Structures are given as C-alpha cells and as structure tokens.
The first five atom37 places (N, CA, C, CB, O) and aatype in JSON, in Angstrom:
{
  "aatype": [20, 20, 20, 20, 20, 20, 20, 20, 20, 20, 20, 20, 20, 20, 20, 20, 20, 20, 20, 20, 20, 20, 20, 20, 20, 20, 20, 20, 20, 20, 20, 20, 20, 20, 20, 20, 20, 20, 20, 20, 20, 20, 20, 20, 20, 20, 20, 20, 20, 20, 20, 20, 20, 20, 20, 20, 20, 20, 20, 20, 20, 20, 20, 20, 20, 20, 20, 20, 20, 20, 20, 20, 20, 20, 20, 20, 20, 20, 20, 20, 20, 20, 20, 20, 20, 20, 20, 20, 20, 20, 20, 20, 20, 20, 20, 20, 20, 20, 20, 20, 20, 20, 20, 20, 20, 20, 20, 20, 20, 20, 20, 20, 20, 20, 20, 20, 20, 20, 20, 20, 20, 20, 20, 20, 20, 20, 20, 20, 20, 20, 20, 20, 20, 20],
  "atom_mask": [
    [1, 1, 1, 1, 1],
    [1, 1, 1, 1, 1],
    [1, 1, 1, 1, 1],
    [1, 1, 1, 1, 1],
    [1, 1, 1, 1, 1],
    [1, 1, 1, 1, 1],
    [1, 1, 1, 1, 1],
    [1, 1, 1, 1, 1],
    [1, 1, 1, 1, 1],
    [1, 1, 1, 1, 1],
    [1, 1, 1, 1, 1],
    [1, 1, 1, 1, 1],
    [1, 1, 1, 1, 1],
    [1, 1, 1, 1, 1],
    [1, 1, 1, 1, 1],
    [1, 1, 1, 1, 1],
    [1, 1, 1, 1, 1],
    [1, 1, 1, 1, 1],
    [1, 1, 1, 1, 1],
    [1, 1, 1, 1, 1],
    [1, 1, 1, 1, 1],
    [1, 1, 1, 1, 1],
    [1, 1, 1, 1, 1],
    [1, 1, 1, 1, 1],
    [1, 1, 1, 1, 1],
    [1, 1, 1, 1, 1],
    [1, 1, 1, 1, 1],
    [1, 1, 1, 1, 1],
    [1, 1, 1, 1, 1],
    [1, 1, 1, 1, 1],
    [1, 1, 1, 1, 1],
    [1, 1, 1, 1, 1],
    [1, 1, 1, 1, 1],
    [1, 1, 1, 1, 1],
    [1, 1, 1, 1, 1],
    [1, 1, 1, 1, 1],
    [1, 1, 1, 1, 1],
    [1, 1, 1, 1, 1],
    [1, 1, 1, 1, 1],
    [1, 1, 1, 1, 1],
    [1, 1, 1, 1, 1],
    [1, 1, 1, 1, 1],
    [1, 1, 1, 1, 1],
    [1, 1, 1, 1, 1],
    [1, 1, 1, 1, 1],
    [1, 1, 1, 1, 1],
    [1, 1, 1, 1, 1],
    [1, 1, 1, 1, 1],
    [1, 1, 1, 1, 1],
    [1, 1, 1, 1, 1],
    [1, 1, 1, 1, 1],
    [1, 1, 1, 1, 1],
    [1, 1, 1, 1, 1],
    [1, 1, 1, 1, 1],
    [1, 1, 1, 1, 1],
    [1, 1, 1, 1, 1],
    [1, 1, 1, 1, 1],
    [1, 1, 1, 1, 1],
    [1, 1, 1, 1, 1],
    [1, 1, 1, 1, 1],
    [1, 1, 1, 1, 1],
    [1, 1, 1, 1, 1],
    [1, 1, 1, 1, 1],
    [1, 1, 1, 1, 1],
    [1, 1, 1, 1, 1],
    [1, 1, 1, 1, 1],
    [1, 1, 1, 1, 1],
    [1, 1, 1, 1, 1],
    [1, 1, 1, 1, 1],
    [1, 1, 1, 1, 1],
    [1, 1, 1, 1, 1],
    [1, 1, 1, 1, 1],
    [1, 1, 1, 1, 1],
    [1, 1, 1, 1, 1],
    [1, 1, 1, 1, 1],
    [1, 1, 1, 1, 1],
    [1, 1, 1, 1, 1],
    [1, 1, 1, 1, 1],
    [1, 1, 1, 1, 1],
    [1, 1, 1, 1, 1],
    [1, 1, 1, 1, 1],
    [1, 1, 1, 1, 1],
    [1, 1, 1, 1, 1],
    [1, 1, 1, 1, 1],
    [1, 1, 1, 1, 1],
    [1, 1, 1, 1, 1],
    [1, 1, 1, 1, 1],
    [1, 1, 1, 1, 1],
    [1, 1, 1, 1, 1],
    [1, 1, 1, 1, 1],
    [1, 1, 1, 1, 1],
    [1, 1, 1, 1, 1],
    [1, 1, 1, 1, 1],
    [1, 1, 1, 1, 1],
    [1, 1, 1, 1, 1],
    [1, 1, 1, 1, 1],
    [1, 1, 1, 1, 1],
    [1, 1, 1, 1, 1],
    [1, 1, 1, 1, 1],
    [1, 1, 1, 1, 1],
    [1, 1, 1, 1, 1],
    [1, 1, 1, 1, 1],
    [1, 1, 1, 1, 1],
    [1, 1, 1, 1, 1],
    [1, 1, 1, 1, 1],
    [1, 1, 1, 1, 1],
    [1, 1, 1, 1, 1],
    [1, 1, 1, 1, 1],
    [1, 1, 1, 1, 1],
    [1, 1, 1, 1, 1],
    [1, 1, 1, 1, 1],
    [1, 1, 1, 1, 1],
    [1, 1, 1, 1, 1],
    [1, 1, 1, 1, 1],
    [1, 1, 1, 1, 1],
    [1, 1, 1, 1, 1],
    [1, 1, 1, 1, 1],
    [1, 1, 1, 1, 1],
    [1, 1, 1, 1, 1],
    [1, 1, 1, 1, 1],
    [1, 1, 1, 1, 1],
    [1, 1, 1, 1, 1],
    [1, 1, 1, 1, 1],
    [1, 1, 1, 1, 1],
    [1, 1, 1, 1, 1],
    [1, 1, 1, 1, 1],
    [1, 1, 1, 1, 1],
    [1, 1, 1, 1, 1],
    [1, 1, 1, 1, 1],
    [1, 1, 1, 1, 1],
    [1, 1, 1, 1, 1],
    [1, 1, 1, 1, 1],
    [1, 1, 1, 1, 1],
    [1, 1, 1, 1, 1]
  ],
  "atom_positions": [
    [[271.11, 20.08, 30.04], [270.58, 21.25, 29.34], [269.61, 20.78, 28.24], [271.74, 22.11, 28.75], [269.94, 19.89, 27.46]],
    [[268.45, 21.38, 28.19], [267.41, 21.01, 27.23], [267.69, 21.64, 25.86], [266.02, 21.45, 27.75], [267.98, 22.83, 25.76]],
    [[267.61, 20.82, 24.82], [267.79, 21.29, 23.46], [266.46, 21.83, 22.93], [268.33, 20.17, 22.54], [265.45, 21.14, 22.94]],
    [[266.49, 23.07, 22.48], [265.29, 23.66, 21.9], [265.53, 23.81, 20.4], [264.93, 25.04, 22.56], [266.43, 24.54, 19.97]],
    [[264.71, 23.12, 19.64], [264.79, 23.26, 18.19], [263.67, 24.17, 17.71], [264.71, 21.87, 17.49], [262.57, 24.15, 18.25]],
    [[263.97, 24.93, 16.73], [263.01, 25.86, 16.16], [262.65, 25.41, 14.74], [263.58, 27.3, 16.17], [263.35, 24.62, 14.12]],
    [[261.56, 25.94, 14.25], [261.1, 25.59, 12.91], [262.21, 25.81, 11.89], [259.85, 26.43, 12.53], [262.39, 24.99, 10.99]],
    [[262.96, 26.9, 12.02], [264.03, 27.2, 11.06], [265.12, 26.12, 11.03], [264.66, 28.53, 11.39], [265.86, 26.02, 10.06]],
    [[265.21, 25.32, 12.11], [266.21, 24.26, 12.17], [265.81, 23.02, 11.37], [266.46, 23.86, 13.6], [266.67, 22.22, 11.0]],
    [[264.52, 22.86, 11.1], [264.05, 21.63, 10.44], [263.19, 21.87, 9.2], [263.26, 20.82, 11.42], [262.8, 20.91, 8.53]],
    [[262.88, 23.11, 8.89], [261.99, 23.4, 7.76], [262.67, 23.12, 6.43], [261.52, 24.86, 7.81], [263.9, 23.06, 6.33]],
    [[261.85, 22.96, 5.42], [262.32, 22.83, 4.05], [262.48, 24.24, 3.5], [261.33, 21.97, 3.17], [261.51, 24.99, 3.44]],
    [[263.7, 24.61, 3.11], [263.96, 25.98, 2.67], [263.69, 26.2, 1.2], [265.38, 26.36, 2.98], [263.58, 27.34, 0.74]],
    [[263.59, 25.13, 0.45], [263.22, 25.27, -0.95], [261.74, 24.94, -1.08], [264.1, 24.35, -1.87], [261.33, 23.81, -0.86]],
    [[260.97, 25.94, -1.42], [259.54, 25.68, -1.59], [259.12, 26.21, -2.94], [258.7, 26.34, -0.45], [259.66, 27.19, -3.46]],
    [[258.16, 25.54, -3.49], [257.69, 25.89, -4.82], [256.49, 26.8, -4.72], [257.34, 24.62, -5.63], [255.58, 26.57, -3.92]],
    [[256.49, 27.83, -5.53], [255.39, 28.78, -5.52], [254.74, 28.83, -6.91], [255.88, 30.19, -5.11], [255.33, 28.41, -7.91]],
    [[253.54, 29.34, -6.92], [252.8, 29.49, -8.18], [251.86, 30.67, -8.03], [252.02, 28.18, -8.54], [251.46, 31.03, -6.92]],
    [[251.5, 31.27, -9.14], [250.52, 32.35, -9.13], [249.12, 31.76, -9.15], [250.73, 33.3, -10.34], [248.89, 30.7, -9.73]],
    [[248.2, 32.44, -8.53], [246.81, 32.0, -8.48], [246.16, 31.94, -9.85], [246.03, 32.89, -7.59], [245.19, 31.19, -10.04]],
    [[246.66, 32.71, -10.79], [246.06, 32.73, -12.13], [246.54, 31.57, -13.0], [246.38, 34.03, -12.82], [246.03, 31.37, -14.1]],
    [[247.51, 30.81, -12.52], [247.99, 29.65, -13.28], [246.89, 28.6, -13.35], [249.27, 29.05, -12.63], [246.0, 28.57, -12.51]],
    [[246.97, 27.75, -14.35], [245.98, 26.68, -14.48], [246.41, 25.5, -13.61], [245.82, 26.24, -15.96], [247.56, 25.41, -13.18]],
    [[245.48, 24.61, -13.37], [245.8, 23.39, -12.62], [246.8, 22.56, -13.41], [244.51, 22.56, -12.34], [247.65, 21.89, -12.82]],
    [[246.72, 22.6, -14.72], [247.7, 21.91, -15.57], [249.11, 22.41, -15.24], [247.38, 22.14, -17.07], [250.04, 21.61, -15.08]],
    [[249.26, 23.73, -15.15], [250.57, 24.31, -14.83], [250.99, 23.93, -13.4], [250.54, 25.85, -14.98], [252.17, 23.69, -13.14]],
    [[250.04, 23.87, -12.49], [250.35, 23.46, -11.11], [250.83, 22.02, -11.08], [249.1, 23.63, -10.21], [251.79, 21.7, -10.38]],
    [[250.18, 21.15, -11.85], [250.59, 19.74, -11.9], [252.0, 19.61, -12.47], [249.6, 18.93, -12.75], [252.79, 18.8, -11.98]],
    [[252.3, 20.38, -13.49], [253.66, 20.34, -14.06], [254.69, 20.8, -13.03], [253.73, 21.22, -15.32], [255.76, 20.21, -12.91]],
    [[254.37, 21.86, -12.3], [255.28, 22.37, -11.27], [255.48, 21.34, -10.16], [254.75, 23.69, -10.67], [256.59, 21.14, -9.69]],
    [[254.39, 20.68, -9.75], [254.49, 19.64, -8.72], [255.37, 18.49, -9.21], [253.1, 19.11, -8.34], [256.23, 18.0, -8.48]],
    [[255.14, 18.06, -10.44], [255.92, 16.96, -11.0], [257.4, 17.34, -11.1], [255.38, 16.55, -12.37], [258.27, 16.58, -10.67]],
    [[257.68, 18.5, -11.67], [259.06, 18.93, -11.89], [259.82, 19.15, -10.59], [259.09, 20.2, -12.7], [261.04, 18.95, -10.53]],
    [[259.1, 19.56, -9.54], [259.76, 19.84, -8.25], [259.58, 18.71, -7.24], [259.21, 21.13, -7.67], [259.99, 18.83, -6.08]],
    [[258.97, 17.62, -7.68], [258.76, 16.45, -6.82], [258.13, 16.82, -5.49], [260.09, 15.73, -6.58], [258.65, 16.51, -4.42]],
    [[256.98, 17.5, -5.58], [256.25, 17.93, -4.39], [254.75, 17.77, -4.64], [256.6, 19.4, -4.01], [254.31, 17.69, -5.78]],
    [[254.0, 17.72, -3.57], [252.54, 17.63, -3.7], [251.87, 18.89, -3.18], [252.01, 16.41, -2.96], [250.65, 18.95, -3.09]],
    [[252.68, 19.9, -2.85], [252.15, 21.15, -2.3], [252.85, 22.34, -2.94], [252.33, 21.19, -0.76], [254.07, 22.35, -3.09]],
    [[252.06, 23.33, -3.33], [252.61, 24.58, -3.85], [252.06, 25.73, -3.0], [252.24, 24.77, -5.36], [250.89, 25.75, -2.64]],
    [[252.92, 26.68, -2.7], [252.49, 27.9, -2.03], [252.05, 28.87, -3.11], [253.63, 28.52, -1.12], [252.76, 29.08, -4.09]],
    [[250.88, 29.47, -2.93], [250.34, 30.41, -3.91], [250.78, 31.82, -3.5], [248.77, 30.31, -4.01], [250.54, 32.26, -2.37]],
    [[251.43, 32.51, -4.43], [251.94, 33.85, -4.17], [250.83, 34.83, -3.83], [252.72, 34.36, -5.38], [249.68, 34.67, -4.25]],
    [[251.2, 35.84, -3.05], [250.28, 36.95, -2.79], [250.08, 37.73, -4.09], [250.82, 37.88, -1.66], [251.0, 37.84, -4.9]],
    [[248.88, 38.26, -4.28], [248.62, 39.08, -5.46], [249.04, 40.53, -5.24], [247.14, 39.01, -5.84], [249.39, 41.24, -6.18]],
    [[248.99, 40.97, -3.98], [249.36, 42.34, -3.63], [249.73, 42.35, -2.15], [248.19, 43.36, -3.93], [249.58, 41.34, -1.46]],
    [[250.2, 43.47, -1.65], [250.69, 43.56, -0.27], [249.65, 43.21, 0.79], [251.18, 44.93, -0.02], [250.01, 42.68, 1.84]],
    [[248.42, 43.51, 0.54], [247.38, 43.25, 1.53], [246.78, 41.84, 1.41], [246.29, 44.27, 1.39], [245.88, 41.5, 2.18]],
    [[247.26, 41.05, 0.49], [246.78, 39.68, 0.31], [247.54, 38.75, 1.25], [246.95, 39.22, -1.17], [248.48, 39.17, 1.92]],
    [[247.12, 37.5, 1.3], [247.79, 36.48, 2.1], [248.24, 35.35, 1.19], [246.85, 35.95, 3.22], [247.74, 35.19, 0.08]],
    [[249.21, 34.56, 1.69], [249.65, 33.4, 0.94], [248.55, 32.35, 0.94], [250.96, 32.82, 1.54], [247.75, 32.27, 1.87]],
    [[248.52, 31.55, -0.11], [247.59, 30.44, -0.2], [248.38, 29.16, -0.42], [246.57, 30.66, -1.34], [249.61, 29.19, -0.52]],
    [[247.68, 28.05, -0.48], [248.31, 26.76, -0.76], [247.39, 25.91, -1.61], [248.68, 26.02, 0.55], [246.16, 26.01, -1.52]],
    [[247.99, 25.09, -2.43], [247.24, 24.1, -3.19], [247.99, 22.78, -3.08], [247.07, 24.55, -4.69], [249.21, 22.72, -3.21]],
    [[247.23, 21.72, -2.85], [247.82, 20.39, -2.69], [247.27, 19.45, -3.76], [247.54, 19.84, -1.28], [246.27, 19.74, -4.42]],
    [[247.94, 18.33, -3.91], [247.43, 17.32, -4.85], [246.07, 16.81, -4.4], [248.43, 16.15, -4.99], [245.26, 16.41, -5.23]],
    [[245.82, 16.81, -3.1], [244.5, 16.41, -2.58], [243.43, 17.39, -3.03], [244.53, 16.31, -1.04], [242.33, 16.98, -3.39]],
    [[243.73, 18.69, -3.01], [242.78, 19.7, -3.51], [242.44, 19.43, -4.97], [243.36, 21.12, -3.34], [241.28, 19.51, -5.37]],
    [[243.46, 19.11, -5.74], [243.25, 18.86, -7.17], [242.4, 17.6, -7.36], [244.61, 18.72, -7.9], [241.51, 17.57, -8.21]],
    [[242.68, 16.57, -6.58], [241.89, 15.33, -6.67], [240.42, 15.6, -6.33], [242.46, 14.25, -5.74], [239.52, 15.11, -7.01]],
    [[240.18, 16.37, -5.27], [238.81, 16.65, -4.81], [238.03, 17.57, -5.72], [238.85, 17.24, -3.45], [236.84, 17.34, -5.98]],
    [[238.68, 18.62, -6.21], [237.97, 19.67, -6.91], [238.09, 19.63, -8.44], [238.45, 20.97, -6.43], [237.34, 20.32, -9.14]],
    [[239.01, 18.83, -8.94], [239.18, 18.77, -10.39], [238.95, 17.34, -10.89], [240.59, 19.26, -10.8], [238.04, 17.08, -11.69]],
    [[239.78, 16.42, -10.43], [239.7, 15.04, -10.91], [238.35, 14.39, -10.61], [240.8, 14.21, -10.29], [237.72, 13.83, -11.51]],
    [[237.91, 14.45, -9.36], [236.65, 13.78, -8.98], [235.42, 14.41, -9.62], [236.5, 13.79, -7.48], [234.38, 13.76, -9.74]],
    [[235.54, 15.67, -10.03], [234.4, 16.37, -10.64], [234.53, 16.43, -12.16], [234.28, 17.77, -10.07], [233.76, 17.11, -12.84]],
    [[235.52, 15.69, -12.67], [235.73, 15.59, -14.11], [235.87, 16.96, -14.77], [234.58, 14.83, -14.75], [235.33, 17.21, -15.85]],
    [[236.62, 17.86, -14.1], [236.88, 19.18, -14.67], [238.23, 19.14, -15.4], [236.87, 20.28, -13.56], [239.1, 18.36, -15.04]],
    [[238.38, 19.97, -16.39], [239.62, 19.99, -17.16], [240.7, 20.8, -16.43], [239.36, 20.57, -18.56], [240.46, 21.96, -16.08]],
    [[241.88, 20.21, -16.21], [242.99, 20.95, -15.59], [243.43, 22.15, -16.41], [244.18, 20.03, -15.37], [244.09, 23.06, -15.9]],
    [[243.07, 22.16, -17.68], [243.43, 23.28, -18.55], [242.47, 24.46, -18.39], [243.45, 22.83, -20.01], [242.78, 25.58, -18.81]],
    [[241.32, 24.22, -17.78], [240.29, 25.25, -17.7], [240.0, 25.72, -16.28], [239.02, 24.74, -18.31], [239.17, 26.6, -16.07]],
    [[240.68, 25.13, -15.3], [240.49, 25.53, -13.89], [241.75, 26.26, -13.44], [240.19, 24.28, -12.97], [242.87, 25.79, -13.67]],
    [[241.56, 27.39, -12.79], [242.7, 28.16, -12.27], [242.97, 27.78, -10.81], [242.44, 29.67, -12.39], [242.07, 27.35, -10.09]],
    [[244.2, 27.95, -10.41], [244.63, 27.65, -9.04], [243.76, 28.39, -8.03], [246.1, 28.03, -8.84], [243.34, 27.79, -7.04]],
    [[243.47, 29.67, -8.26], [242.72, 30.46, -7.29], [241.31, 29.91, -7.03], [242.62, 31.89, -7.75], [240.72, 30.2, -6.0]],
    [[240.78, 29.12, -7.97], [239.44, 28.57, -7.81], [239.37, 27.48, -6.74], [238.96, 28.02, -9.12], [238.32, 27.27, -6.14]],
    [[240.47, 26.8, -6.5], [240.42, 25.67, -5.56], [241.43, 25.76, -4.42], [240.64, 24.39, -6.3], [241.43, 24.92, -3.53]],
    [[242.29, 26.77, -4.44], [243.33, 26.87, -3.41], [242.73, 27.22, -2.04], [244.37, 27.93, -3.8], [241.6, 27.71, -1.95]],
    [[243.49, 26.95, -1.01], [243.13, 27.37, 0.35], [243.8, 28.73, 0.59], [243.57, 26.3, 1.43], [245.01, 28.87, 0.4]],
    [[243.02, 29.71, 1.0], [243.56, 31.04, 1.27], [242.58, 31.78, 2.15], [243.83, 31.81, -0.05], [241.39, 31.83, 1.82]],
    [[243.01, 32.36, 3.24], [244.37, 32.35, 3.76], [244.7, 31.02, 4.42], [244.57, 33.5, 4.75], [243.8, 30.23, 4.74]],
    [[245.99, 30.78, 4.62], [246.42, 29.57, 5.32], [247.15, 29.97, 6.6], [247.34, 28.7, 4.41], [247.64, 31.09, 6.73]],
    [[247.2, 29.04, 7.52], [247.94, 29.28, 8.76], [249.42, 29.25, 8.44], [247.58, 28.2, 9.86], [249.92, 28.32, 7.82]],
    [[250.11, 30.3, 8.87], [251.56, 30.39, 8.64], [252.29, 30.25, 9.97], [251.93, 31.72, 7.96], [251.71, 30.4, 11.04]],
    [[253.57, 29.95, 9.87], [254.39, 29.68, 11.05], [255.62, 30.57, 11.01], [254.78, 28.18, 11.12], [256.16, 30.85, 9.94]],
    [[256.06, 31.0, 12.17], [257.3, 31.78, 12.28], [258.49, 30.83, 12.31], [257.28, 32.67, 13.56], [258.41, 29.75, 12.89]],
    [[259.6, 31.22, 11.68], [260.79, 30.37, 11.72], [261.34, 30.21, 13.14], [261.86, 30.93, 10.81], [262.09, 29.27, 13.41]],
    [[260.99, 31.12, 14.05], [261.49, 31.07, 15.41], [260.62, 30.26, 16.37], [261.64, 32.46, 15.93], [260.95, 30.12, 17.54]],
    [[259.5, 29.73, 15.87], [258.61, 28.94, 16.72], [259.29, 27.62, 17.12], [257.27, 28.66, 15.98], [259.95, 26.97, 16.31]],
    [[259.12, 27.25, 18.38], [259.67, 25.98, 18.87], [258.9, 24.84, 18.19], [259.56, 25.89, 20.44], [257.69, 24.93, 18.0]],
    [[259.61, 23.77, 17.83], [258.96, 22.69, 17.07], [257.85, 22.01, 17.86], [259.98, 21.66, 16.65], [256.88, 21.53, 17.27]],
    [[257.98, 21.97, 19.18], [256.91, 21.36, 20.0], [255.62, 22.15, 19.87], [257.34, 21.29, 21.48], [254.54, 21.56, 19.76]],
    [[255.7, 23.47, 19.87], [254.51, 24.31, 19.72], [253.97, 24.23, 18.3], [254.83, 25.76, 20.08], [252.75, 24.27, 18.09]],
    [[254.85, 24.14, 17.34], [254.42, 23.99, 15.95], [253.66, 22.67, 15.78], [255.63, 24.06, 14.98], [252.65, 22.61, 15.08]],
    [[254.15, 21.64, 16.42], [253.47, 20.34, 16.35], [252.08, 20.42, 16.95], [254.3, 19.26, 17.07], [251.14, 19.81, 16.43]],
    [[251.93, 21.15, 18.04], [250.6, 21.35, 18.64], [249.66, 22.09, 17.7], [250.73, 22.13, 19.97], [248.48, 21.77, 17.6]],
    [[250.19, 23.09, 17.0], [249.41, 23.84, 16.04], [248.93, 22.93, 14.9], [250.24, 25.02, 15.47], [247.77, 23.0, 14.48]],
    [[249.82, 22.09, 14.41], [249.47, 21.14, 13.36], [248.37, 20.19, 13.83], [250.7, 20.34, 12.91], [247.44, 19.89, 13.08]],
    [[248.49, 19.73, 15.06], [247.5, 18.81, 15.61], [246.15, 19.51, 15.79], [247.99, 18.26, 16.96], [245.11, 18.96, 15.41]],
    [[246.16, 20.68, 16.35], [244.92, 21.4, 16.64], [244.13, 21.71, 15.37], [245.22, 22.68, 17.38], [242.9, 21.61, 15.36]],
    [[244.83, 22.09, 14.31], [244.14, 22.5, 13.08], [244.25, 21.47, 11.95], [244.7, 23.82, 12.61], [243.88, 21.75, 10.81]],
    [[244.77, 20.3, 12.28], [244.87, 19.2, 11.31], [245.59, 19.64, 10.03], [243.47, 18.67, 10.96], [245.11, 19.4, 8.92]],
    [[246.75, 20.27, 10.19], [247.51, 20.79, 9.06], [248.39, 19.72, 8.43], [248.37, 21.97, 9.5], [248.85, 18.8, 9.11]],
    [[248.61, 19.84, 7.14], [249.49, 18.93, 6.42], [250.83, 19.62, 6.15], [248.84, 18.46, 5.1], [251.88, 18.97, 6.12]],
    [[250.78, 20.91, 5.95], [251.97, 21.7, 5.69], [251.63, 23.15, 5.95], [252.49, 21.49, 4.23], [250.47, 23.55, 5.85]],
    [[252.64, 23.94, 6.3], [252.4, 25.37, 6.52], [253.57, 26.17, 5.95], [252.21, 25.68, 8.02], [254.72, 25.76, 6.07]],
    [[253.27, 27.31, 5.33], [254.34, 28.2, 4.89], [255.03, 28.81, 6.11], [253.79, 29.31, 3.96], [254.39, 29.1, 7.12]],
    [[256.33, 29.0, 6.0], [257.09, 29.65, 7.06], [257.39, 31.07, 6.58], [258.43, 28.86, 7.4], [258.02, 31.27, 5.54]],
    [[256.92, 32.04, 7.36], [257.01, 33.45, 6.98], [257.85, 34.19, 8.01], [255.59, 34.08, 6.85], [257.58, 34.1, 9.21]],
    [[258.85, 34.93, 7.56], [259.69, 35.67, 8.5], [259.0, 36.96, 8.96], [261.05, 36.01, 7.87], [257.89, 37.25, 8.54]],
    [[259.67, 37.7, 9.81], [259.07, 38.92, 10.4], [258.77, 40.0, 9.37], [260.0, 39.49, 11.45], [257.95, 40.89, 9.61]],
    [[259.43, 39.91, 8.21], [259.2, 40.89, 7.15], [258.11, 40.46, 6.19], [260.48, 41.14, 6.39], [257.86, 41.12, 5.19]],
    [[257.46, 39.34, 6.49], [256.39, 38.84, 5.64], [256.88, 38.06, 4.43], [255.55, 39.96, 5.18], [256.12, 37.81, 3.51]],
    [[258.17, 37.69, 4.43], [258.76, 36.98, 3.31], [258.64, 35.47, 3.53], [260.23, 37.39, 3.12], [258.87, 34.97, 4.63]],
    [[258.28, 34.75, 2.47], [258.22, 33.3, 2.49], [259.65, 32.76, 2.54], [257.45, 32.74, 1.26], [260.45, 33.04, 1.65]],
    [[259.97, 31.97, 3.58], [261.33, 31.44, 3.72], [261.37, 29.91, 3.68], [261.94, 31.92, 5.02], [262.46, 29.33, 3.7]],
    [[260.22, 29.26, 3.62], [260.2, 27.81, 3.55], [258.83, 27.25, 3.87], [261.22, 27.22, 4.48], [257.84, 27.98, 3.97]],
    [[258.8, 25.93, 4.03], [257.58, 25.25, 4.46], [257.95, 24.25, 5.55], [256.87, 24.54, 3.26], [259.09, 23.82, 5.66]],
    [[256.96, 23.91, 6.35], [257.16, 22.94, 7.43], [256.04, 21.92, 7.37], [257.21, 23.64, 8.83], [254.9, 22.25, 7.02]],
    [[256.36, 20.67, 7.71], [255.38, 19.59, 7.7], [255.55, 18.77, 8.97], [255.53, 18.7, 6.44], [256.59, 18.84, 9.62]],
    [[254.54, 18.0, 9.33], [254.7, 17.12, 10.49], [255.86, 16.13, 10.32], [253.4, 16.34, 10.74], [256.54, 15.8, 11.29]],
    [[256.08, 15.68, 9.1], [257.21, 14.77, 8.86], [258.53, 15.41, 9.24], [257.25, 14.35, 7.39], [259.37, 14.77, 9.88]],
    [[258.74, 16.66, 8.86], [259.98, 17.36, 9.19], [260.1, 17.55, 10.71], [260.04, 18.73, 8.49], [261.19, 17.4, 11.27]],
    [[258.98, 17.87, 11.36], [259.0, 18.05, 12.81], [259.44, 16.79, 13.52], [257.63, 18.49, 13.32], [260.21, 16.83, 14.48]],
    [[258.95, 15.66, 13.04], [259.25, 14.38, 13.68], [260.58, 13.81, 13.21], [258.14, 13.38, 13.42], [261.46, 13.52, 14.02]],
    [[260.72, 13.65, 11.9], [261.89, 12.96, 11.37], [263.18, 13.75, 11.52], [261.67, 12.63, 9.92], [264.25, 13.16, 11.7]],
    [[263.1, 15.06, 11.45], [264.31, 15.86, 11.62], [264.4, 16.43, 13.02], [264.35, 16.97, 10.59], [265.48, 16.45, 13.61]],
    [[263.28, 16.91, 13.56], [263.28, 17.53, 14.88], [263.54, 16.56, 16.01], [261.98, 18.21, 15.11], [264.52, 16.7, 16.73]],
    [[262.67, 15.57, 16.17], [262.84, 14.6, 17.25], [264.11, 13.79, 17.05], [261.64, 13.67, 17.33], [264.77, 13.42, 18.02]],
    [[264.44, 13.51, 15.81], [265.66, 12.75, 15.51], [266.87, 13.48, 16.05], [265.8, 12.51, 14.0], [267.75, 12.86, 16.65]],
    [[266.95, 14.8, 15.84], [268.09, 15.58, 16.32], [268.17, 15.59, 17.85], [267.99, 17.02, 15.81], [269.26, 15.6, 18.42]],
    [[267.03, 15.57, 18.5], [267.02, 15.65, 19.96], [267.35, 14.31, 20.6], [265.67, 16.13, 20.45], [268.13, 14.24, 21.55]],
    [[266.75, 13.23, 20.07], [266.84, 11.94, 20.75], [267.74, 10.9, 20.09], [265.5, 11.38, 20.88], [268.05, 9.89, 20.72]],
    [[268.15, 11.1, 18.88], [268.94, 10.05, 18.21], [270.37, 10.47, 17.95], [268.3, 9.65, 16.91], [271.15, 9.7, 17.4]]
  ]
}
C-alpha cells in the first residue's frame, strides 16, 4: 500500500507574521526573536492576499542599497501576492510546484482562507521523504 503524505503532515505550524506597515527594523527583530528568515505578511483587508518577506529580500532591497531599516516599510519590498498551498496537497505535487516556480517557502492556507502554517522544500524532503522511506 502506497503512503500518501500531505502538506499538513510535514508543514511548520508555527509561522511568524508581520503587518506590511512595520519597518524592516521590526521585521529583523521578529526574524531574530523567532529564529526564522521568512515572515508572512498579514492581509490588510478581506480582498487582499498574503505576502512574504525574506532575509534575502532585505539584503537585496535594503542592505545592498544602503537604505535605513528604520525608514523602509515591509510593504515596500515584500512579495505579494505569493503562491499559497493547501494543507491537503500531496507533498509530491507540492514539490513540483516549488520546482516549477523556484519557491523557497509558501504559506499554507486552509479552505477558509486562514493561514495555518508554512512549507519549505526542506520540510518536504527531510520530513516527507524521511517518513516514507526511512
């Protein structure tokens, strides 16, 4: 019998969020305090979409351009909208999605539009394949 693992079986359920109006300084503090390099940016209203900001975004758009983290807001450099994943998606298909769009991480959104976690290629491989084959 074939084992089918879903995103909900391997995703990280604790994810850090931030408002788009926060400064990059505040984003850096949140990343440091939560030991993460990715923050999900909250929706501003019902018709908005989730965004993401990574330490790579900060390096490219703030550090390399000698901009002050105290004067740049998250919404200025975040990615929005981002590709989201269903918790019920099979990990093999999620891995294909990551490959096709060169994703580093994706928010996991349930059927009600609620953020329930994040997924990364590391989780797909280290937790997903490990459970199946090891």
